[in-house]
C-alpha positions as a LaTeX table, in Angstrom:
\begin{tabular}{lrrr}
\hline
Residue & $x$ (\AA) & $y$ (\AA) & $z$ (\AA) \\
\hline
Unk1 & $-109.56$ & 52.13 & 137.94 \\
Unk2 & $-111.40$ & 53.23 & 141.08 \\
Unk3 & $-109.17$ & 51.70 & 143.77 \\
Unk4 & $-111.88$ & 51.87 & 146.43 \\
Unk5 & $-114.29$ & 50.08 & 144.10 \\
Unk6 & $-111.59$ & 47.52 & 143.29 \\
Unk7 & $-111.06$ & 46.83 & 147.01 \\
Unk8 & $-114.82$ & 46.65 & 147.57 \\
Unk9 & $-115.12$ & 44.05 & 144.82 \\
Unk10 & $-112.37$ & 41.99 & 146.46 \\
Unk11 & $-114.14$ & 42.26 & 149.80 \\
Unk12 & $-117.54$ & 41.16 & 148.53 \\
Unk13 & $-115.99$ & 38.30 & 146.54 \\
Unk14 & $-114.43$ & 36.93 & 149.73 \\
Unk15 & $-110.81$ & 37.58 & 148.70 \\
Unk16 & $-109.95$ & 38.89 & 152.13 \\
Unk17 & $-106.24$ & 38.09 & 152.48 \\
Unk18 & $-105.29$ & 41.48 & 151.00 \\
Unk19 & $-106.87$ & 43.18 & 154.02 \\
Unk20 & $-104.56$ & 41.38 & 156.45 \\
Unk21 & $-101.46$ & 43.32 & 155.44 \\
Unk22 & $-102.59$ & 46.46 & 157.25 \\
Unk23 & $-102.31$ & 46.09 & 161.01 \\
Unk24 & $-103.88$ & 48.38 & 163.59 \\
Unk25 & $-102.75$ & 48.83 & 167.19 \\
Unk26 & $-105.29$ & 50.31 & 169.60 \\
Unk27 & $-104.60$ & 51.60 & 173.11 \\
Unk28 & $-107.81$ & 50.62 & 174.90 \\
Unk29 & $-108.70$ & 51.70 & 178.43 \\
Unk30 & $-111.74$ & 51.49 & 180.71 \\
Unk31 & $-113.04$ & 48.35 & 179.01 \\
Unk32 & $-114.45$ & 45.55 & 181.16 \\
Unk33 & $-112.69$ & 42.22 & 181.49 \\
Unk34 & $-116.00$ & 40.66 & 180.52 \\
Unk35 & $-115.84$ & 42.45 & 177.15 \\
Unk36 & $-112.21$ & 41.42 & 176.63 \\
Unk37 & $-112.96$ & 37.75 & 177.35 \\
Unk38 & $-116.23$ & 37.49 & 175.44 \\
Unk39 & $-115.12$ & 39.49 & 172.38 \\
Unk40 & $-111.57$ & 40.83 & 171.99 \\
Unk41 & $-109.88$ & 37.55 & 172.99 \\
Unk42 & $-112.53$ & 35.10 & 171.77 \\
Unk43 & $-110.77$ & 34.50 & 168.43 \\
Unk44 & $-107.18$ & 33.79 & 167.27 \\
Unk45 & $-106.58$ & 36.85 & 165.05 \\
Unk46 & $-105.10$ & 39.36 & 167.52 \\
Unk47 & $-102.23$ & 40.17 & 169.83 \\
Unk48 & $-102.79$ & 41.88 & 173.18 \\
Unk49 & $-100.63$ & 43.20 & 175.99 \\
Unk50 & $-103.10$ & 43.49 & 178.85 \\
Unk51 & $-102.71$ & 44.77 & 182.39 \\
Unk52 & $-102.89$ & 41.77 & 184.71 \\
Unk53 & $-104.91$ & 41.70 & 187.92 \\
Unk54 & $-102.23$ & 39.32 & 189.18 \\
Unk55 & $-99.75$ & 42.19 & 189.47 \\
Unk56 & $-101.79$ & 45.40 & 189.35 \\
Unk57 & $-103.87$ & 46.57 & 192.31 \\
Unk58 & $-107.52$ & 47.29 & 191.46 \\
Unk59 & $-109.16$ & 50.63 & 192.19 \\
Unk60 & $-112.58$ & 50.73 & 193.84 \\
Unk61 & $-114.01$ & 53.05 & 191.17 \\
Unk62 & $-112.64$ & 51.24 & 188.11 \\
Unk63 & $-115.56$ & 49.23 & 186.78 \\
Unk64 & $-118.02$ & 49.16 & 183.91 \\
Unk65 & $-121.49$ & 50.47 & 184.68 \\
Unk66 & $-124.07$ & 49.08 & 182.29 \\
Unk67 & $-127.10$ & 51.17 & 181.35 \\
Unk68 & $-129.82$ & 50.77 & 184.00 \\
Unk69 & $-132.16$ & 52.84 & 186.15 \\
Unk70 & $-131.08$ & 54.68 & 189.29 \\
Unk71 & $-132.40$ & 52.08 & 191.74 \\
Unk72 & $-130.77$ & 49.16 & 189.93 \\
Unk73 & $-127.59$ & 51.20 & 189.54 \\
Unk74 & $-127.49$ & 51.69 & 193.31 \\
Unk75 & $-127.65$ & 47.91 & 193.88 \\
Unk76 & $-124.96$ & 47.38 & 191.24 \\
Unk77 & $-122.56$ & 49.93 & 192.78 \\
Unk78 & $-123.17$ & 48.58 & 196.30 \\
Unk79 & $-122.35$ & 45.05 & 195.15 \\
Unk80 & $-119.16$ & 46.06 & 193.32 \\
Unk81 & $-117.96$ & 48.08 & 196.30 \\
Unk82 & $-118.60$ & 45.12 & 198.59 \\
Unk83 & $-116.54$ & 42.82 & 196.36 \\
Unk84 & $-113.68$ & 45.31 & 196.08 \\
Unk85 & $-113.65$ & 45.63 & 199.89 \\
Unk86 & $-113.42$ & 41.84 & 200.18 \\
Unk87 & $-110.56$ & 41.87 & 197.63 \\
Unk88 & $-108.65$ & 44.46 & 199.67 \\
Unk89 & $-109.20$ & 42.49 & 202.87 \\
Unk90 & $-107.98$ & 39.28 & 201.23 \\
Unk91 & $-104.86$ & 40.97 & 199.84 \\
Unk92 & $-104.02$ & 42.22 & 203.34 \\
Unk93 & $-104.65$ & 38.80 & 204.91 \\
Unk94 & $-102.84$ & 36.86 & 202.19 \\
Unk95 & $-99.68$ & 38.96 & 202.11 \\
Unk96 & $-98.09$ & 37.61 & 205.35 \\
Unk97 & $-99.03$ & 34.06 & 204.39 \\
Unk98 & $-97.44$ & 34.42 & 200.95 \\
Unk99 & $-94.38$ & 36.04 & 202.56 \\
Unk100 & $-94.01$ & 33.03 & 204.87 \\
Unk101 & $-94.14$ & 30.66 & 201.88 \\
Unk102 & $-91.56$ & 32.83 & 200.11 \\
Unk103 & $-89.16$ & 32.70 & 203.08 \\
Unk104 & $-89.54$ & 28.91 & 203.22 \\
Unk105 & $-88.70$ & 28.54 & 199.52 \\
Unk106 & $-85.95$ & 31.18 & 199.45 \\
Unk107 & $-84.38$ & 31.37 & 202.96 \\
Unk108 & $-81.38$ & 33.27 & 201.56 \\
Unk109 & $-83.46$ & 36.06 & 199.97 \\
Unk110 & $-84.50$ & 39.26 & 201.72 \\
Unk111 & $-88.33$ & 39.44 & 201.48 \\
Unk112 & $-88.15$ & 43.26 & 201.55 \\
Unk113 & $-86.44$ & 43.23 & 198.17 \\
Unk114 & $-89.15$ & 40.92 & 196.81 \\
Unk115 & $-92.19$ & 42.76 & 198.13 \\
Unk116 & $-93.62$ & 43.24 & 194.64 \\
Unk117 & $-93.42$ & 39.50 & 193.91 \\
Unk118 & $-95.08$ & 38.66 & 197.23 \\
Unk119 & $-97.80$ & 41.27 & 196.69 \\
Unk120 & $-98.44$ & 39.84 & 193.22 \\
Unk121 & $-99.01$ & 36.36 & 194.60 \\
Unk122 & $-101.46$ & 37.76 & 197.16 \\
Unk123 & $-103.36$ & 39.68 & 194.49 \\
Unk124 & $-103.40$ & 36.58 & 192.25 \\
Unk125 & $-105.58$ & 34.71 & 194.74 \\
Unk126 & $-107.58$ & 37.69 & 196.03 \\
Unk127 & $-108.68$ & 38.77 & 192.53 \\
Unk128 & $-111.00$ & 35.76 & 192.34 \\
Unk129 & $-113.61$ & 37.77 & 194.27 \\
Unk130 & $-113.51$ & 40.75 & 191.88 \\
Unk131 & $-116.40$ & 41.06 & 189.40 \\
Unk132 & $-115.74$ & 40.52 & 185.69 \\
Unk133 & $-117.03$ & 44.04 & 185.10 \\
Unk134 & $-113.82$ & 45.56 & 186.51 \\
Unk135 & $-111.94$ & 47.73 & 184.04 \\
Unk136 & $-108.69$ & 46.79 & 182.34 \\
Unk137 & $-106.44$ & 48.45 & 179.78 \\
Unk138 & $-104.47$ & 46.93 & 176.95 \\
Unk139 & $-102.72$ & 47.36 & 173.64 \\
Unk140 & $-104.65$ & 45.38 & 171.05 \\
Unk141 & $-103.20$ & 44.71 & 167.58 \\
Unk142 & $-105.36$ & 43.28 & 164.78 \\
Unk143 & $-105.34$ & 43.13 & 160.97 \\
Unk144 & $-107.75$ & 45.47 & 159.20 \\
Unk145 & $-109.73$ & 42.39 & 158.20 \\
Unk146 & $-110.35$ & 41.60 & 161.88 \\
Unk147 & $-111.79$ & 45.08 & 162.41 \\
Unk148 & $-114.16$ & 44.37 & 159.51 \\
Unk149 & $-115.17$ & 41.19 & 161.29 \\
Unk150 & $-115.60$ & 43.03 & 164.58 \\
Unk151 & $-118.19$ & 45.32 & 162.98 \\
Unk152 & $-120.07$ & 42.28 & 161.73 \\
Unk153 & $-119.79$ & 40.31 & 164.99 \\
Unk154 & $-120.73$ & 42.84 & 167.67 \\
Unk155 & $-124.06$ & 41.08 & 168.27 \\
Unk156 & $-122.51$ & 37.60 & 168.41 \\
Unk157 & $-121.15$ & 37.81 & 171.95 \\
Unk158 & $-121.96$ & 38.76 & 175.54 \\
Unk159 & $-121.57$ & 42.42 & 176.57 \\
Unk160 & $-123.20$ & 43.47 & 173.31 \\
Unk161 & $-123.92$ & 47.08 & 174.30 \\
Unk162 & $-120.39$ & 47.70 & 175.56 \\
Unk163 & $-118.85$ & 45.85 & 172.60 \\
Unk164 & $-120.85$ & 47.87 & 170.06 \\
Unk165 & $-119.65$ & 51.13 & 171.62 \\
Unk166 & $-116.05$ & 49.91 & 171.67 \\
Unk167 & $-116.03$ & 48.74 & 168.06 \\
Unk168 & $-117.70$ & 51.93 & 166.91 \\
Unk169 & $-114.99$ & 53.96 & 168.64 \\
Unk170 & $-112.26$ & 51.81 & 167.05 \\
Unk171 & $-113.81$ & 52.25 & 163.61 \\
Unk172 & $-114.18$ & 56.03 & 164.04 \\
Unk173 & $-110.51$ & 56.30 & 165.00 \\
Unk174 & $-109.50$ & 54.41 & 161.83 \\
Unk175 & $-111.81$ & 56.57 & 159.71 \\
Unk176 & $-110.27$ & 59.69 & 161.21 \\
Unk177 & $-106.80$ & 58.58 & 160.19 \\
Unk178 & $-107.79$ & 57.00 & 156.86 \\
Unk179 & $-110.65$ & 59.05 & 155.32 \\
Unk180 & $-112.69$ & 57.10 & 152.79 \\
Unk181 & $-112.10$ & 53.69 & 154.32 \\
Unk182 & $-115.84$ & 53.45 & 155.06 \\
Unk183 & $-116.37$ & 52.84 & 151.33 \\
Unk184 & $-114.58$ & 49.50 & 151.63 \\
Unk185 & $-117.09$ & 48.09 & 154.06 \\
Unk186 & $-120.82$ & 48.63 & 154.10 \\
Unk187 & $-122.10$ & 45.48 & 155.76 \\
Unk188 & $-122.78$ & 45.92 & 159.47 \\
Unk189 & $-124.84$ & 43.32 & 161.31 \\
Unk190 & $-127.24$ & 44.51 & 163.97 \\
Unk191 & $-129.13$ & 41.27 & 164.57 \\
Unk192 & $-128.28$ & 39.03 & 167.50 \\
Unk193 & $-127.02$ & 35.55 & 166.71 \\
Unk194 & $-129.35$ & 34.22 & 169.39 \\
Unk195 & $-132.76$ & 33.65 & 167.89 \\
Unk196 & $-135.81$ & 33.56 & 170.15 \\
Unk197 & $-136.04$ & 29.79 & 170.07 \\
Unk198 & $-132.56$ & 29.57 & 171.62 \\
Unk199 & $-133.17$ & 32.26 & 174.22 \\
Unk200 & $-136.41$ & 30.67 & 175.39 \\
Unk201 & $-135.23$ & 27.09 & 175.86 \\
Unk202 & $-132.01$ & 27.09 & 177.98 \\
Unk203 & $-131.94$ & 25.11 & 181.20 \\
Unk204 & $-128.38$ & 25.95 & 182.34 \\
Unk205 & $-128.72$ & 24.39 & 185.79 \\
Unk206 & $-129.73$ & 21.04 & 184.29 \\
Unk207 & $-126.95$ & 21.24 & 181.71 \\
Unk208 & $-124.38$ & 22.03 & 184.44 \\
Unk209 & $-125.47$ & 18.91 & 186.32 \\
Unk210 & $-125.04$ & 16.81 & 183.16 \\
Unk211 & $-121.60$ & 18.30 & 182.52 \\
Unk212 & $-120.41$ & 17.77 & 186.11 \\
Unk213 & $-121.56$ & 14.14 & 186.10 \\
Unk214 & $-119.38$ & 13.53 & 183.05 \\
Unk215 & $-116.41$ & 15.27 & 184.70 \\
Unk216 & $-116.91$ & 13.06 & 187.80 \\
Unk217 & $-115.37$ & 15.53 & 190.31 \\
Unk218 & $-112.44$ & 16.34 & 188.01 \\
Unk219 & $-111.66$ & 19.67 & 186.33 \\
Unk220 & $-110.37$ & 18.14 & 183.07 \\
Unk221 & $-111.57$ & 15.10 & 181.11 \\
Unk222 & $-110.03$ & 13.80 & 177.89 \\
Unk223 & $-112.98$ & 13.18 & 175.60 \\
Unk224 & $-111.66$ & 12.58 & 172.13 \\
Unk225 & $-108.17$ & 11.48 & 171.25 \\
Unk226 & $-107.93$ & 9.90 & 167.83 \\
Unk227 & $-107.31$ & 6.62 & 169.58 \\
Unk228 & $-104.07$ & 4.62 & 169.49 \\
Unk229 & $-103.36$ & 6.02 & 166.01 \\
Unk230 & $-102.01$ & 9.37 & 167.26 \\
Unk231 & $-98.41$ & 8.22 & 167.63 \\
Unk232 & $-98.54$ & 6.18 & 164.45 \\
Unk233 & $-99.90$ & 9.15 & 162.47 \\
Unk234 & $-97.10$ & 11.43 & 163.68 \\
Unk235 & $-94.47$ & 8.82 & 162.86 \\
Unk236 & $-95.92$ & 8.23 & 159.40 \\
Unk237 & $-95.94$ & 11.97 & 158.72 \\
Unk238 & $-92.27$ & 12.12 & 159.72 \\
Unk239 & $-91.46$ & 9.28 & 157.33 \\
Unk240 & $-92.83$ & 11.32 & 154.47 \\
Unk241 & $-90.98$ & 14.45 & 155.56 \\
Unk242 & $-87.67$ & 12.56 & 155.81 \\
Unk243 & $-88.17$ & 9.80 & 153.25 \\
Unk244 & $-87.59$ & 7.12 & 155.90 \\
Unk245 & $-89.22$ & 3.74 & 155.26 \\
Unk246 & $-90.73$ & 1.63 & 158.03 \\
Unk247 & $-87.89$ & $-0.92$ & 158.07 \\
Unk248 & $-85.27$ & 1.78 & 158.67 \\
Unk249 & $-86.74$ & 3.26 & 161.86 \\
Unk250 & $-89.45$ & 2.29 & 164.32 \\
Unk251 & $-92.29$ & 4.63 & 165.26 \\
Unk252 & $-90.70$ & 5.20 & 168.67 \\
Unk253 & $-87.32$ & 6.06 & 167.19 \\
Unk254 & $-88.90$ & 8.60 & 164.89 \\
Unk255 & $-90.96$ & 10.12 & 167.70 \\
Unk256 & $-87.86$ & 10.48 & 169.87 \\
Unk257 & $-86.05$ & 12.28 & 167.02 \\
Unk258 & $-88.68$ & 15.00 & 167.08 \\
Unk259 & $-89.76$ & 15.02 & 170.76 \\
Unk260 & $-86.49$ & 14.68 & 172.67 \\
Unk261 & $-84.77$ & 18.07 & 173.02 \\
Unk262 & $-81.47$ & 16.21 & 173.38 \\
Unk263 & $-81.89$ & 15.00 & 169.77 \\
Unk264 & $-83.88$ & 17.96 & 168.40 \\
Unk265 & $-82.68$ & 21.16 & 170.12 \\
Unk266 & $-85.46$ & 23.39 & 168.73 \\
Unk267 & $-87.87$ & 21.29 & 170.84 \\
Unk268 & $-86.21$ & 22.71 & 173.95 \\
Unk269 & $-86.02$ & 26.37 & 172.96 \\
Unk270 & $-88.16$ & 29.12 & 174.45 \\
Unk271 & $-88.92$ & 30.59 & 171.02 \\
Unk272 & $-91.83$ & 28.57 & 169.64 \\
Unk273 & $-90.84$ & 27.46 & 166.13 \\
Unk274 & $-93.23$ & 24.50 & 166.01 \\
Unk275 & $-95.11$ & 25.60 & 162.89 \\
Unk276 & $-91.86$ & 26.56 & 161.11 \\
Unk277 & $-90.03$ & 23.27 & 161.64 \\
Unk278 & $-90.95$ & 20.51 & 159.14 \\
Unk279 & $-90.41$ & 17.89 & 161.85 \\
Unk280 & $-92.17$ & 19.64 & 164.74 \\
Unk281 & $-95.08$ & 20.43 & 162.42 \\
Unk282 & $-95.76$ & 16.68 & 162.22 \\
Unk283 & $-96.93$ & 16.86 & 165.84 \\
Unk284 & $-99.98$ & 18.86 & 164.74 \\
Unk285 & $-101.55$ & 15.67 & 163.34 \\
Unk286 & $-102.15$ & 14.23 & 166.82 \\
Unk287 & $-105.29$ & 15.86 & 168.21 \\
Unk288 & $-107.20$ & 15.91 & 171.51 \\
Unk289 & $-110.49$ & 17.26 & 172.84 \\
Unk290 & $-111.02$ & 18.09 & 176.53 \\
Unk291 & $-114.11$ & 18.82 & 178.59 \\
Unk292 & $-113.15$ & 21.32 & 181.32 \\
Unk293 & $-114.49$ & 23.33 & 184.25 \\
Unk294 & $-112.38$ & 26.28 & 185.39 \\
Unk295 & $-112.91$ & 29.73 & 186.85 \\
Unk296 & $-113.54$ & 32.74 & 184.62 \\
Unk297 & $-110.03$ & 33.92 & 185.61 \\
Unk298 & $-108.38$ & 30.70 & 184.38 \\
Unk299 & $-110.58$ & 30.56 & 181.26 \\
Unk300 & $-109.34$ & 34.05 & 180.34 \\
Unk301 & $-105.76$ & 32.76 & 180.50 \\
Unk302 & $-106.68$ & 29.67 & 178.48 \\
Unk303 & $-107.81$ & 32.04 & 175.71 \\
Unk304 & $-104.31$ & 33.35 & 175.26 \\
Unk305 & $-103.37$ & 29.97 & 173.77 \\
Unk306 & $-105.05$ & 31.03 & 170.56 \\
Unk307 & $-104.30$ & 27.91 & 168.50 \\
Unk308 & $-106.40$ & 25.87 & 170.94 \\
Unk309 & $-110.06$ & 26.11 & 169.97 \\
Unk310 & $-112.19$ & 26.69 & 173.07 \\
Unk311 & $-115.95$ & 27.23 & 173.22 \\
Unk312 & $-116.97$ & 28.98 & 176.43 \\
Unk313 & $-120.54$ & 29.61 & 177.61 \\
Unk314 & $-122.60$ & 32.63 & 176.59 \\
Unk315 & $-123.05$ & 34.19 & 180.02 \\
Unk316 & $-125.99$ & 36.32 & 178.89 \\
Unk317 & $-127.88$ & 33.02 & 178.64 \\
Unk318 & $-126.13$ & 30.70 & 181.10 \\
Unk319 & $-125.07$ & 32.94 & 184.03 \\
Unk320 & $-125.74$ & 30.99 & 187.25 \\
Unk321 & $-128.35$ & 32.45 & 189.63 \\
Unk322 & $-126.91$ & 30.69 & 192.65 \\
Unk323 & $-123.25$ & 30.67 & 193.79 \\
Unk324 & $-121.14$ & 28.43 & 191.56 \\
Unk325 & $-117.44$ & 29.17 & 191.97 \\
Unk326 & $-113.86$ & 27.91 & 192.23 \\
Unk327 & $-111.76$ & 28.38 & 195.39 \\
Unk328 & $-107.95$ & 28.89 & 195.10 \\
Unk329 & $-106.03$ & 26.36 & 197.19 \\
Unk330 & $-104.26$ & 28.95 & 199.35 \\
Unk331 & $-107.68$ & 30.31 & 200.39 \\
Unk332 & $-109.46$ & 26.97 & 200.70 \\
Unk333 & $-106.80$ & 25.64 & 203.09 \\
Unk334 & $-107.23$ & 28.54 & 205.56 \\
Unk335 & $-110.59$ & 28.77 & 207.44 \\
Unk336 & $-110.18$ & 32.51 & 208.12 \\
Unk337 & $-109.51$ & 33.32 & 204.45 \\
Unk338 & $-112.24$ & 30.96 & 203.29 \\
Unk339 & $-114.85$ & 32.70 & 205.44 \\
Unk340 & $-114.07$ & 36.11 & 203.89 \\
Unk341 & $-114.02$ & 34.53 & 200.43 \\
Unk342 & $-117.35$ & 32.74 & 200.77 \\
Unk343 & $-118.96$ & 35.87 & 202.20 \\
Unk344 & $-117.80$ & 37.73 & 199.09 \\
Unk345 & $-119.42$ & 35.08 & 196.89 \\
Unk346 & $-122.68$ & 35.59 & 198.78 \\
Unk347 & $-122.42$ & 39.35 & 198.22 \\
Unk348 & $-121.91$ & 38.82 & 194.47 \\
Unk349 & $-124.86$ & 36.50 & 193.98 \\
Unk350 & $-127.13$ & 38.48 & 196.29 \\
Unk351 & $-126.57$ & 41.48 & 194.04 \\
Unk352 & $-127.23$ & 39.40 & 190.91 \\
Unk353 & $-130.48$ & 38.06 & 192.35 \\
Unk354 & $-131.64$ & 41.53 & 193.40 \\
Unk355 & $-130.97$ & 42.93 & 189.91 \\
Unk356 & $-133.01$ & 40.13 & 188.38 \\
Unk357 & $-136.14$ & 41.99 & 189.49 \\
Unk358 & $-135.24$ & 44.99 & 187.32 \\
Unk359 & $-135.99$ & 44.57 & 183.62 \\
Unk360 & $-133.67$ & 47.48 & 182.76 \\
Unk361 & $-130.74$ & 45.73 & 184.50 \\
Unk362 & $-130.87$ & 42.40 & 182.67 \\
Unk363 & $-127.96$ & 43.37 & 180.41 \\
Unk364 & $-125.87$ & 44.43 & 183.40 \\
Unk365 & $-126.17$ & 41.75 & 186.08 \\
Unk366 & $-123.64$ & 39.51 & 184.28 \\
Unk367 & $-120.91$ & 42.06 & 185.04 \\
Unk368 & $-121.30$ & 41.24 & 188.74 \\
Unk369 & $-120.21$ & 37.62 & 188.30 \\
Unk370 & $-116.90$ & 37.20 & 190.14 \\
Unk371 & $-113.69$ & 36.01 & 188.50 \\
Unk372 & $-114.20$ & 32.82 & 190.53 \\
Unk373 & $-117.35$ & 31.87 & 188.57 \\
Unk374 & $-117.03$ & 28.30 & 187.31 \\
Unk375 & $-117.22$ & 28.07 & 183.50 \\
Unk376 & $-117.81$ & 24.77 & 181.72 \\
Unk377 & $-116.34$ & 24.52 & 178.24 \\
Unk378 & $-114.72$ & 22.38 & 175.54 \\
Unk379 & $-111.20$ & 22.74 & 174.18 \\
Unk380 & $-109.56$ & 21.03 & 171.20 \\
Unk381 & $-106.16$ & 21.22 & 169.62 \\
Unk382 & $-103.14$ & 19.40 & 168.32 \\
Unk383 & $-100.33$ & 17.89 & 170.35 \\
Unk384 & $-98.13$ & 20.74 & 169.14 \\
Unk385 & $-100.59$ & 23.24 & 170.66 \\
Unk386 & $-100.75$ & 21.41 & 173.98 \\
Unk387 & $-96.96$ & 21.01 & 174.02 \\
Unk388 & $-96.47$ & 24.77 & 173.78 \\
Unk389 & $-99.10$ & 25.31 & 176.46 \\
Unk390 & $-97.28$ & 22.87 & 178.75 \\
Unk391 & $-94.02$ & 24.81 & 178.35 \\
Unk392 & $-95.78$ & 28.02 & 179.38 \\
Unk393 & $-98.13$ & 26.75 & 182.10 \\
Unk394 & $-96.37$ & 23.89 & 183.92 \\
Unk395 & $-93.92$ & 26.40 & 185.39 \\
Unk396 & $-94.51$ & 27.17 & 189.07 \\
Unk397 & $-94.68$ & 30.87 & 188.15 \\
Unk398 & $-97.87$ & 30.18 & 186.18 \\
Unk399 & $-101.22$ & 30.93 & 187.79 \\
Unk400 & $-102.11$ & 28.02 & 190.08 \\
Unk401 & $-105.41$ & 26.93 & 188.57 \\
Unk402 & $-104.28$ & 26.87 & 184.95 \\
Unk403 & $-101.06$ & 25.13 & 185.98 \\
Unk404 & $-102.99$ & 22.32 & 187.68 \\
Unk405 & $-105.43$ & 21.90 & 184.78 \\
Unk406 & $-102.48$ & 21.78 & 182.34 \\
Unk407 & $-100.88$ & 19.09 & 184.50 \\
Unk408 & $-104.13$ & 17.09 & 184.33 \\
Unk409 & $-104.19$ & 17.48 & 180.54 \\
Unk410 & $-100.61$ & 16.21 & 180.31 \\
Unk411 & $-101.45$ & 13.19 & 182.46 \\
Unk412 & $-104.52$ & 12.41 & 180.34 \\
Unk413 & $-102.52$ & 12.58 & 177.10 \\
Unk414 & $-99.79$ & 10.45 & 178.69 \\
Unk415 & $-102.39$ & 7.80 & 179.54 \\
Unk416 & $-103.41$ & 7.32 & 175.89 \\
Unk417 & $-100.19$ & 8.28 & 174.08 \\
Unk418 & $-97.32$ & 7.47 & 176.46 \\
Unk419 & $-94.46$ & 8.45 & 174.15 \\
Unk420 & $-95.99$ & 11.77 & 173.14 \\
Unk421 & $-97.23$ & 12.42 & 176.67 \\
Unk422 & $-93.80$ & 11.90 & 178.19 \\
Unk423 & $-92.56$ & 15.00 & 176.35 \\
Unk424 & $-95.14$ & 17.45 & 177.60 \\
Unk425 & $-92.34$ & 19.02 & 179.61 \\
Unk426 & $-91.88$ & 21.99 & 181.89 \\
Unk427 & $-89.68$ & 24.75 & 180.43 \\
Unk428 & $-86.74$ & 23.89 & 182.70 \\
Unk429 & $-86.99$ & 20.18 & 181.82 \\
Unk430 & $-86.99$ & 20.91 & 178.09 \\
Unk431 & $-84.05$ & 23.34 & 178.28 \\
Unk432 & $-82.10$ & 20.97 & 180.51 \\
Unk433 & $-82.57$ & 18.09 & 178.05 \\
Unk434 & $-81.50$ & 20.36 & 175.20 \\
Unk435 & $-78.35$ & 21.35 & 177.09 \\
Unk436 & $-79.40$ & 25.00 & 177.22 \\
Unk437 & $-78.27$ & 27.16 & 180.14 \\
Unk438 & $-79.54$ & 28.36 & 182.44 \\
Unk439 & $-82.24$ & 25.68 & 182.59 \\
Unk440 & $-84.83$ & 28.22 & 183.79 \\
Unk441 & $-85.66$ & 30.87 & 181.17 \\
Unk442 & $-87.31$ & 33.16 & 183.75 \\
Unk443 & $-84.09$ & 34.81 & 184.98 \\
Unk444 & $-84.63$ & 36.64 & 188.29 \\
Unk445 & $-88.21$ & 35.29 & 188.34 \\
Unk446 & $-86.85$ & 31.74 & 188.83 \\
Unk447 & $-89.40$ & 29.95 & 191.03 \\
Unk448 & $-86.68$ & 28.24 & 193.06 \\
Unk449 & $-87.84$ & 24.69 & 192.35 \\
Unk450 & $-86.81$ & 22.66 & 189.27 \\
Unk451 & $-90.14$ & 21.19 & 188.20 \\
Unk452 & $-90.82$ & 17.83 & 186.61 \\
Unk453 & $-93.95$ & 17.47 & 184.46 \\
Unk454 & $-94.64$ & 13.97 & 185.73 \\
\hline
\end{tabular}
């Protein structure tokens, strides 16, 4: 039998699981963060170890330059350089302020020995002014099937020109190491998913106003729980896992058996075994949908919770033409920092508006949007998914914006499902209830403050 033909028959018949056994790890450099967010991390079938702007200083010449004419390119470079200068100024201004906060929290620690931690906190806030076209590097591991999908999906995202070049390079590298693999896949899509009738009709400003009215000055709104049945559904699922009838245990008793780390130690462990435990798996039957507005920086971190389904905006269509951004608290509370920050936002959008006059730059202006750009999106998932997110993001070491939005999610779930919501715990709370030591799993990165979710 012709093995290649056999595999091709499996592929065309849709029997794709066989192509998930082969995994590929790519070392990718000089790719924009826009490409990573809109394509590489916009699905659940990957694992990435990516350099973080929270802890890695950004170079002034490390950015993606989309294809455009010389005059437009000059505007683009000028805008990026202005934003990087603002970033450097903010890092310098933030560092003594962060150091003062550090000394207040840890009076017994020598700040000189913790310079890297302090610098990281300064860069975490300053990076909001950087454009999403800045380069990053990462290790990216995917099944062979996902690479097949990448070749089909290159026109289904933003950053289509950059993405097409990246995927082509990935495929060529695989072909070089596995000659003949091309015969397994001969279906490459070149058409955009966005038909003309969609491209011609958007009114993003009007839609943003509608969305913000529904949020009512919040960043997170619980839209769709399954009503008061969530806790009952989980308890009923547990009854069928354990064979426990309704007279033998109440719903609350059953929920506490699975939720309380003191009674179910795996619920307090750092290693996430939720989908392996028959009891914890019952928590996946409670589901929630949120309407959210966060910065591009926080949205990128939301993506790493891959079991939560999030639908972010297509920036090629919806990119705002006027400043629309999030301000980190440490910057918003300081008039001097805020002035530098807001000036940077003006620089970013002035560049975007200038490039709008150049037809050859229309595919590139999106790269100038700063990390601070406010994105409006929807996110859905099970209680089990949100529980794991809470353990990772309610810690004080988590990035500020995603920590606060996770806290709001936990409060919203608690308001409709009080028993379930009470166990959206911080990592130190969960480990403490489970009797695990030390309560903080972060070791030398301990934030210094035992945190309560409520």
